[in-house]
Residue, then its C-alpha position, 0 to 999 in steps of 0.5 A: m479440501s480441494p486444490e481450489s479451496k486451499k488456494l482460496f483459503n490461502i488468499i484469505i489468510l494472506g489478506v487477514s494477516f496484512m489486515f492486522i499488520f497494516t491496521a497497525f502500520q497504516t494507523c501509525g503512519n496516519i497519526a505519526q506526524t501529528v504525534i511527533t509534532n507534539l513530541n518536538n517540544t521535548d528532547f525528541h526531534g524528528s519528522g514523520y515525513t522524513s521517516m516515511s521518506i527514509i522507509y520508502g527510499v530503502f523500500s525501493a532499493s531493497n526491492l532489487i534484492s527482495p526476489s533473491v531473499v524470497a527465493i532463498v527463504g521462501p515466501q511464508l518465512s519471508m512474510v513472518v520475519s518482515g511482520i516482526f520488523y513492522s512491529l518493532y517500528i511501531a513499538v518505537f513510538i511507545q518511548p520515542a528516541a530519534w536514533a531508534f526512530y530513524t534506524a527502525s525506518v531503515f529496517i522497515g524499508i527492507a522488510a517492506a520490500v521482502l513482504w510485498t515481493a513474497q505477497g505478490n508471489c503468494l497471490t499469483v501462485n494461488s491464482d490462475e488467469n480465471t481467478i486473479g481478478r477475484n483474488s486481487g479484489v478479495f486480498w485488496a478488500l481485506l488489506q484495506s479493512s486496516l484503515f477502518f479499525g485502527n482509525l475508528y479507535i483514533y476517532f473516538a480516543w482523541q475526540g475533543k483533544t487538541r494535544i496528544s498526551e504521553s499516556d494517550r500515545r503509549t496506549v495507542f502504540i502498545a495496542l498497535t504493536v500487539i495487533s501487528l504481532v497477531g497479523t505476523v503469527l497468522f502467516f503460519l496458517i498459509r499452506k505450504q507452497e508445494d501444496t497449493t501449486a497447480p500443475g500449470e504453475e509447477d515449473s515457474a514455482k519451482e524456478i523461484l521457490g523449489d527445493i532449497s536443500s542445497a546451498q548452492n541451488k539457493m545461490m543459483r536461484a537468488v542470482a536468477a531471480f535478480k537477473k530476472s528482475i533486471k531483465l523485466s525492468f526494461t520490457k515495454e509492458i513494465l516500463l509503461l506500467s511503471v508510470t501508473t505505478a508511480y502514480t499509486g506511490l504518489i497517491l499512497t503518500f498523499f492519503s496515508g500521511v499528507y492528507g490527515t496531517c492537512i485535516g489535523a492542521v485546520n484550526r477552523f475544524g475546532s476541537e474535532e481536528k485531531s479526531l477527524i484524522g481518525l475519521s478520514g482514515i476510516f473513510i479512506g478505508v471504506g472507499e478502499i474496501l468498497g472498491g476492492g469488493i466490487f471489482g473483485l466480485l464483478s471481475k468475472n462479469n466484466r467483459f470490458g476488461r480493466n480499463p473502465v475501472v482504471m478510468l473510474g479511478i482517475v475521474v474519482h481522484f480528480i474530483a477529490f483533488y478539486l474539492i480538496f484544492f477548494n476546501m484546504p488551506n494551501d499551507a496545511p501540509i507544512a503547518p506548525m503545531e499551532g495549526t493554520d487559520d488560513v482559508a482556501y476558496m471556501i470555508p473549510s468543511k469537515e463534510v467535504a474533507i471527509f468525502c474527499s477521503f472516501l474518494l481517495g480510497l475508492g480511486d486508489s482501489c481502482f488502480n491497485t486492484q487492476l494493477l495487481s490483476i494485470l501483473g498476475f496475468l502477464y507475469s504468472e511465471d515471473s511473479a516475484p520479480a514482476f511484483a518486486i519491480f512494481k513495488f520498487v517503482q511505487s516505493i521510490c515515488a512514495a519516498v520522493a513524495y514524502f520528502y517534498s511533502n516537507y516543503f511544498l504547498l498543497q496546490w503543488q502536491l495536487l498538481i503533480m498527482v494530476v499530471v502523473g495520474f493523467f499519463g499513468t492512465i494512458t500508459f495502463f490503457a496501452v498495456e491492457w489493450q495488449a494483454a487483451a490482444a494476447l489473451v484473444a491470441r491464446s483463445s481464452d475468454y477475456s470476460s472471465i479475467 
């Protein structure tokens, strides 16, 4: 197998592993608040929104140390251990207890930071400036396939149900735990970093992930990685991209937790309201997969760079927000277990609701594939710290969004996303123009990125 084939193999295995783990986790996040609402009449008292807020809050803080962890442990083992913690979090729902639920939320926040930092490093080391766009698209399409499979099961299993029984809950979460463990095991198939490092990447790979035989060297690399993260945090490009990244954190919260809860709370959807949560997740996944696949396949023929894709993303999202504002009751995100009978500016339409799910996924893939691509291009020699900063900003904004989702009506949540999305698009444009100028200066062919 040629070096390039090995790199592509690693990217595919990376994507498939994430697909399994996030089939479990994203399905869990999509139905968590609905399941917990049904549990709150028992001895269990907790909030899915609060759990997610804890996860993303700890996630954001842990990104400060995750490059050091990856430097010491290595990306492969980092992802394996993190995958185990994801599985443990999902397993908590089999027999929920509030203390275990919130404790697991803390641990998965730490694991998520390490997992995504290792993923960014693995993606970058197995790419170059000619393949980073393709590989980002391939990885994103495989990752977001996770939204399809788990939610397809939810759609059929919960068809016609207005309340989720204990048996229904246990069946779903046992299956999701097993799926997550399968994805974790698949990480072992990724070829060792030394086998996939191209000559031009050798020095940077050794700087972050070199020989770990010496404990002193491990500590030195850990400190170096931490200092690199702090230094990169204050560069002009990272500060500008942080606004775009903040928007992806807000939209992540909305489509992965809030929007499904809104759909499940609309009583006018009748007996289908709970199964529609699964259908919504499926169409979010279809949008994500379509976007990741198209932008990955077309990246080599894109002579205009990344800006048109990001522009498409913000336009698609603004259309989705407008339709959701007209279609969904304002109190849907914070409705009680009985749901809401309120009406927005039109009679709630299932078709419009599901179409908006597709638009949310498509727009999200536009932003994330291009962010992964530009970070891998700009920081090919500092991939672990750069992706740690990316996830730090994204996760802290997701944590804030999950927190205010407990209190804010739908209209205010949509307004926040519109404002941040607008400014995030502008700042991305500014960085992309600089990247294009830098590439021209290096006498490279920009159309191949």
